[in-house]
C-alpha positions as CSV (number, residue, x, y, z in Angstrom):
1,M,-12.6,-0.8,-9.5
2,R,-11.7,-1.7,-12.9
3,L,-8.7,-4.5,-13.2
4,R,-6.5,-1.7,-15.1
5,H,-6.9,0.6,-12.0
6,I,-5.6,-2.2,-9.9
7,V,-2.6,-2.8,-12.2
8,S,-1.8,0.8,-12.0
9,V,-2.3,1.3,-8.3
10,L,0.1,-1.4,-7.6
11,T,2.5,-1.0,-10.5
12,C,1.6,-4.8,-11.5
13,E,3.3,-6.8,-14.2
14,I,0.6,-8.7,-16.1
15,F,1.3,-12.5,-16.7
16,S,-2.0,-13.2,-18.1
17,G,-5.4,-11.8,-18.7
18,E,-4.2,-8.7,-20.6
19,D,-7.5,-8.7,-22.5
20,L,-9.6,-8.6,-19.3
21,L,-8.4,-5.4,-17.9
22,D,-11.8,-3.6,-17.9
23,L,-13.0,-6.3,-15.5
24,D,-14.9,-4.6,-12.6
25,I,-13.7,-6.1,-9.1
26,E,-15.6,-5.0,-5.9
27,F,-13.8,-7.1,-3.3
28,C,-10.4,-8.3,-2.4
29,F,-9.4,-11.2,-0.3
30,A,-5.8,-11.9,0.9
31,A,-4.4,-15.1,1.9
32,D,-1.7,-17.9,1.5
33,L,-3.6,-20.6,3.1
34,M,-5.7,-21.9,0.1
35,S,-8.2,-23.6,2.4
36,D,-9.0,-20.0,3.9
37,V,-9.6,-18.9,0.2
38,L,-12.0,-21.9,-0.2
39,A,-13.7,-21.3,3.1
40,S,-14.2,-17.5,2.8
41,A,-13.2,-15.6,-0.4
42,P,-16.4,-14.1,-2.0
43,N,-17.1,-15.0,-5.6
44,G,-15.6,-12.6,-7.9
45,A,-13.1,-11.3,-5.4
46,L,-9.4,-10.3,-6.3
47,L,-7.0,-12.8,-4.5
48,V,-3.9,-11.2,-3.0
49,T,-1.5,-13.9,-2.3
50,G,2.2,-14.9,-1.7
51,L,1.7,-18.4,-2.9
52,A,3.1,-18.7,-6.4
53,S,2.3,-22.2,-7.3
54,S,-0.4,-23.9,-9.4
55,Q,-2.4,-24.6,-6.4
56,M,-3.4,-20.9,-6.4
57,V,-4.8,-20.8,-9.6
58,H,-6.9,-24.1,-9.1
59,T,-8.2,-22.6,-5.8
60,A,-9.0,-19.4,-7.6
61,E,-10.9,-21.1,-10.2
62,V,-12.8,-23.4,-7.8
63,A,-13.8,-20.5,-5.7
64,D,-14.7,-18.3,-9.1
65,L,-12.3,-15.5,-8.1
66,A,-11.9,-12.8,-10.8
67,A,-8.1,-12.2,-10.5
68,I,-5.0,-13.0,-8.7
69,V,-2.1,-10.7,-7.6
70,L,1.0,-12.1,-6.4
71,V,3.0,-10.0,-4.0
72,A,6.5,-9.5,-2.8
73,G,8.0,-10.0,-6.5
74,K,7.2,-13.6,-6.4
75,H,6.9,-15.0,-10.0
76,P,4.3,-17.9,-10.9
77,E,5.6,-21.2,-11.3
78,S,5.4,-22.3,-15.1
79,E,2.6,-24.7,-14.5
80,A,0.6,-22.0,-12.8
81,L,1.0,-19.5,-15.5
82,A,0.1,-22.1,-18.2
83,F,-3.0,-22.7,-16.1
84,A,-4.0,-19.4,-15.5
85,R,-3.7,-18.3,-19.4
86,Q,-5.6,-21.6,-20.3
87,R,-8.5,-20.4,-18.1
88,K,-8.4,-16.9,-19.1
89,L,-7.6,-15.8,-15.3
90,P,-5.8,-12.7,-14.8
91,L,-2.6,-13.2,-13.2
92,L,-0.5,-10.1,-12.0
93,L,2.6,-9.5,-9.9
94,T,3.5,-6.6,-7.8
95,G,6.9,-5.9,-5.8
96,L,4.7,-4.7,-2.8
97,S,4.2,-6.8,0.4
98,M,1.0,-8.3,1.0
99,F,0.2,-5.6,3.4
100,E,1.2,-2.8,1.2
101,A,-0.9,-3.9,-1.5
102,C,-4.1,-4.3,0.5
103,S,-3.6,-1.0,1.9
104,L,-3.2,0.6,-1.3
105,L,-6.2,-1.0,-2.6
106,S,-8.3,-0.1,0.3
107,R,-7.2,3.5,0.0
108,H,-8.4,3.6,-3.5
109,G,-11.9,2.0,-2.8
110,L,-11.7,-1.6,-3.1
111,R,-13.5,-3.6,-0.2
112,G,-12.3,-6.5,1.8
113,A,-14.8,-9.1,2.3
114,V,-15.7,-12.5,3.8
115,R,-18.4,-14.8,2.2
116,K,-21.0,-15.5,4.8
117,E,-22.5,-19.0,4.9
């Protein structure tokens, strides 16, 4: 699924990565515990989270994730936004809950996955 389709499906506000909307994303991983992301998120996945701190951007970079969607209308901290822009990591915001966002993404063809060790 193209990132631009994700933006449309979730009615996202784009904070960074406007030039990366043609990015193709196959998997989604939802979590608020960054240790879960590091342990289980597959490379290239979309991270759906309610954590709006710079920690989630650092974690997404280390885990080699494609983009981040913040849920429940949570705005990123200024440091998180600056880091996402610096790293050219798409950072999106939706007013939907994590459950609603993941449900919609699943109905539109994005698959959930856990990295297998």
